Structure formats: structure tokens, C-alpha cells
N, C-alpha and C positions, 0 to 999 in steps of 0.2 A: 428541553424534555429528552431522555435518552432511551431513544426507541432502538431494538433491537429486533432483527431479521432471522428467524430461523436460517441453517443451512439449505441453500438449495439442491436440488437436483442437477446432474450435470457437470461440467468441468469446473473447478477451481484453480486458479494460476498461480503458480511461484514467482511472486511479483520482483523483480530484483531493484536495489536501490541504486539510482545513479548518482555518481561522485564527479566534483570537479577534478580537473588535472592537478589541483592542490590538495584535495583529499577530503573537500566539504562535501556535504550532502547537496546534490543538485536539485533544490525545491524547483524551480521552472521545469526541468525535465521531469521530475517525479509527477507533477501536475499535469503534463504531457502526457505521460502512459497511464496515469490513473482514466484521464478524459479519454485516450484511445477505448479503454476496458470497458468506459461507461458506454460511448456509441458503439462499442462492437457487441454489446450488451451479454459482455462476459456472465458467467454464472456467480462467481465468488472471487474474491483473492486471498490470498496468502501473503502477508508481509511479512517483513522481519524472520523472515522463519528459515525453509530449507534451501535458500540459495546462499548462504553460508558466511555473506557480511556481517550480520548483525551481530558476530561473535568478536569481531574487530570494532565495533562502533562503542562510543561513550553511550551511558544511558539517557543524555540529553539529546544526543542523536536521535537515539530509538524513538524519545518520545517528540521529536519533532516530526519523524517519518508517519509515524502513527496519528499525530494531530493533523498533517495533511491529507493521508488518508480518508479520515474523515468527514474531515471539510469537504473533500471531491467525492466520496460516495454514498455519502451517510443517508440511509433511505433507498437509496437506490440498489444495492448489492449488499451480501455479508463481507465482511472483512474477518479472516483469521488469523491471530498474532501467534 
């Protein structure tokens, strides 16, 4: 079931996408960053947006980042893409 959460009041954090030294999306680090925001009770996240790296990523990489973000924070906080 696809559950949508309305944008909350408060701070929405522009999340950076971590990469490995070889240029691949660093999924374990991404999960750790997302869990940090869950534990810190961040109000919302903006992924693949204002930090600039999305323009250099393939659609497959972007889809992978979105999939991980949904897995980690779905139902906890809103995600803006």
C-alpha cells in the first residue's frame, strides 16, 4: 500500500547522496544518513534535489536512491523529490 504523508511544518533537510571512491552510490552510507534523520526526528527530507548531484546521476542511480529512501523512512517522514 502506498501511504503518503503530507508535508509537515518545520525543517526539510536537503539530503546529499553519498558516493564511493569509485563513483557508485554508497548505499550503506545512504541508509546510515537516513537513519540519522529518523533518529533525530527530522521533519522531512528532500532527496535528489538541491544539492546538485542528481544531474550527474543515471536514472537507474536515481531510482536506487529513491528506493532506499522509501525503504528507510516510509511512513515516518515525508520525502520530497
